[in-house]
N, C-alpha and C positions, 0 to 999 in steps of 0.2 A: 371329623375334625371341623371345628367351627372357626370361621374367619370373619372379621369385620372389614368391609370394603368402604373406605372413607373418601368422600368427595368434598373438596374445599372450595370456597369462593375464590375468585381471582383468576389468574392467568390460565390459559390453556395453550397447548402447543400449536394449534392452528391459528390463522389470522381470523379470529372469531371475537366479535365484540361481546360485552356483557349482555345477559339475557334481556335487560330492560331496553336494549337497542334493537332487539329482534322484532320481527312482525308477529302479529297474533298467530298467523299460520305456522311460523317457525317454532314458536313456543308450543303450540298444540302438537306439532310433529314430534318435538323433543319429549313432551310429557307422554304422548301416546307410545313412543318407543320404550320409555321407562316402565310404563304400566304393562306393556306386552312382555317385556323381559321378566317382570315380577311374576306374571301369570305362568310363563314358561318354567321359571324356577320353582314355583309352587307345584306345578304338575309333576315335576321331577322329584319333589320332596326335599328340595335343597334350600328353599327360602325360609328363614327363621323370622326375620323382620326387615322392613325397609321403610325409611322415613325421610322426608325432606324437612328441613328446619327453616324457621323464620330467618329473615335476612339480618345482616350485621347491625342495621339500625335498631333492631329490637333485642340485640344481645346484651347480656349483663355479665360482669365478672364480679364474683364475691370472694373476699378474703377475710378470714376470721382467725382469732387466736383462742376462741372459746371462752374468753373472759369479758371482753368488751364488745360493743356493738360492731357488727360486721361492716366492712368497707365495701360499698357497692358502687361499681363504675359502670356507667351505661354508654352506649355508642353514640354516634358512629365512631368506628375505630379506623384510623388511617391504614393500619396493616390488616385489613379485612381478609386478605388472601389466606391468612392462617386460621380463619374461622371456619368451622365445619358447616357445610351446606346440606349435607345429607349422608346417609349411610345405608348399607345393607349388611345384614348378618346372614351368612350362608353356612349350611352344614354339608360338607362334601367329603368324598373319600380320600382326597389327597390335595396337597398344595397346588399342583398343576391345574386342577379343576378350578380352584379359587382364582388363579391367574387368568384362565380362560374367561371367566365371568367378568373379571376386572377389565379385560381387554374389550369385551363387548360394551361395557359401560363407558369406557374411554372413547369409543367410536360412535357414541350417540350423535344424532344429527343436530346441527346447529344452524347458523345462518346459511341460507341457500341450500340447506340439506347436507352440507359438507360435514364430515365427522369432526367433532370438536377437539378430539385428541386430548382430553382432560387427564391430568395425572391422577391416578387412583391409588391410594395407599392401601396396601393389603397387610392386615395384621392378624395373626392367629390369636384366638381367644384361649387363654390358658385356664385350666381348672385350678381351683383352690387346693392347697395341700390337704391331704386326708388328716383330720384332727386326731384320728386313732393312732397315727404313726408317731 
């Protein structure tokens, strides 16, 4: 079973400021945690992909009707909490394992080393229907 674990910009459950307010040491500890988790998941054969994404100021929304020029809207976006910050795709035996991994991501260290308690969206990746059926 494949799952996408989504991390958004914006609020976390802990009293943790945005990353741009963290000390360089706190940012490094957070990134080191993420990289170590990725290595552990790779060793278990569970990590398919993991990426952090550029910030909301670099985001673009594109809307097109297929006939005229597309409408491109660029940031910054006031509701940036709904923009994706990064994701992991994992392949695991059951949904419970995906939840365990999401819980570890949620508890990543933030300011002062305290868990950030970030909300992680867990979504199963569905297979396309068999065209032969």
